[in-house]
C-alpha positions in Angstrom: 112.7 56.1 69.1 108.8 57.0 70.3 107.1 57.5 67.0 105.0 59.8 68.0 106.1 62.7 66.1 103.1 65.1 68.3 104.8 63.7 71.2 108.3 64.7 69.6 107.2 68.3 69.2 104.6 68.9 72.5 108.1 67.9 74.7 110.3 70.0 73.1 108.1 73.0 73.2 107.2 71.8 76.8 108.7 68.4 78.2 106.4 69.0 81.8 103.4 69.5 79.7 103.9 67.3 77.5 101.6 64.3 78.9 104.5 62.0 79.7 104.4 59.7 82.4 105.7 60.3 85.9 108.5 58.1 85.7 109.8 60.0 82.2 109.0 63.0 83.2 111.2 62.3 86.9 114.4 61.7 84.4 113.9 64.9 82.0 113.7 66.6 84.7 116.3 65.5 86.5 118.5 65.9 83.1 117.3 68.9 82.7 119.0 70.2 86.1 122.3 68.3 85.6 122.3 69.9 82.5 121.8 73.7 83.6 123.0 73.8 87.2 125.1 70.8 87.4 126.8 71.9 91.4 123.0 72.3 92.1 122.9 68.4 92.0 122.2 66.6 95.6 121.6 63.4 96.6 117.3 64.3 96.6 117.2 64.2 93.2 119.2 60.7 92.5 116.5 59.2 95.2 113.6 61.5 93.1 114.5 58.9 89.7 114.5 56.0 92.5 110.8 56.4 93.7 109.9 57.5 90.4 111.3 53.7 89.2 114.6 53.7 88.4 117.5 51.5 88.9 121.2 52.4 90.0 122.6 51.1 87.1 119.4 53.1 84.9 120.5 56.1 87.0 124.7 55.5 85.7 123.4 55.7 82.6 120.8 58.6 82.9 123.8 60.5 84.3 126.4 59.6 82.0 124.1 60.1 78.9 122.8 63.7 80.0 127.0 64.4 80.8 128.1 62.6 77.6 126.0 64.6 75.2 127.1 68.1 77.6 130.2 67.6 77.2 130.1 67.0 72.7 127.9 70.0 73.0 130.3 72.0 74.8 134.0 70.4 72.4 131.8 71.6 69.7 131.3 74.6 70.8 134.8 75.8 71.9 135.8 74.6 68.4 133.3 76.3 66.0 132.2 73.1 65.1 128.7 73.8 62.9 125.7 71.8 63.5 124.2 70.0 60.0 121.5 71.9 58.6 119.5 69.1 59.0 120.0 68.9 63.0 118.6 72.0 63.6 114.8 72.3 64.6 112.9 74.6 63.0 
């Protein structure tokens, strides 16, 4: 979707120093926190997305996509599903 392989690589290595605009950076910081420490989420995390320019529908979509990927990955891991070889980053 980004059509910029160098940017994709920088994001994979460290999204915080990849040169993203503040809006995308806020989205990824929110998603990372929701993924790694969901119990630590606070209203201020949503407010940070609002300040970055996301509306309520956008924020819901970000939360849903993040949660969906976490769910699918846990189901796959729990069932021992092997990832396709083409999908594994080098």
